[in-house]
C-alpha positions, -999 to +999 in steps of 0.1 A: +504-424+636+522-395+612+509-359+608+504-354+574+493-314+565+476-306+536+489-277+512+457-261+525+463-263+562+498-250+557+488-221+539+466-214+569+492-218+594+516-193+568+486-168+568+482-166+609+517-165+614+519-137+591+492-118+610+505-123+642+540-112+630+523-083+614+502-070+638+516-085+668+552-091+664+577-117+664+582-138+695+539-141+697+541-150+662+562-181+671+545-184+704+512-189+683+526-215+657+545-235+685+511-241+701+492-247+673+518-268+660+520-288+695+480-291+696+479-310+665+513-327+671+494-344+701+471-362+680+497-386+670+489-408+701+450-403+704+437-388+674+401-398+686+400-380+717+388-346+696+353-342+686+333-354+653+328-326+632+293-314+621+306-291+594+329-315+577+320-354+570+347-381+582+365-352+601+374-340+636+379-309+651+408-302+676+402-267+694+434-250+700+439-241+738+442-206+747+436-194+710+407-185+686+415-212+662+401-251+653+423-274+634+403-298+612+417-328+609+409-363+594+421-397+610+429-426+584+445-458+593+480-448+597+479-408+597+465-379+606+456-356+579+454-321+588+431-304+567+423-266+578+429-244+606+404-221+609+397-185+635+368-195+654+348-163+644+350-179+611+318-191+592+336-222+581+324-241+559 
C-alpha cells in the first residue's frame, strides 16, 4: 500500500517539528519526526492492525509509541491516507 499524506497532516507534522526544534533542539526534533514517520510508514504492510476511530468516521488511530501523538488515517483500497497528527492532550475533533 502507498502512504498518502494530506496537506493537513503535513502541516501538523511541520508544526510538531518546529515546536520541538524551537523548544528542545535539532536532534530531538529530527528524532521525533523520524519516529512519527516510521510509525506511519509501518502501516504499509497491515494498516488494519490499528484501532478504528470513534472520533472520525471511516478512520483509524495509530498511537505513536513513546510520544504523545495519534495519527488519524483512512485505509483505502490501495492507499493509507494520513489525515491528521494530533497531540493526545488536544480535544479532537
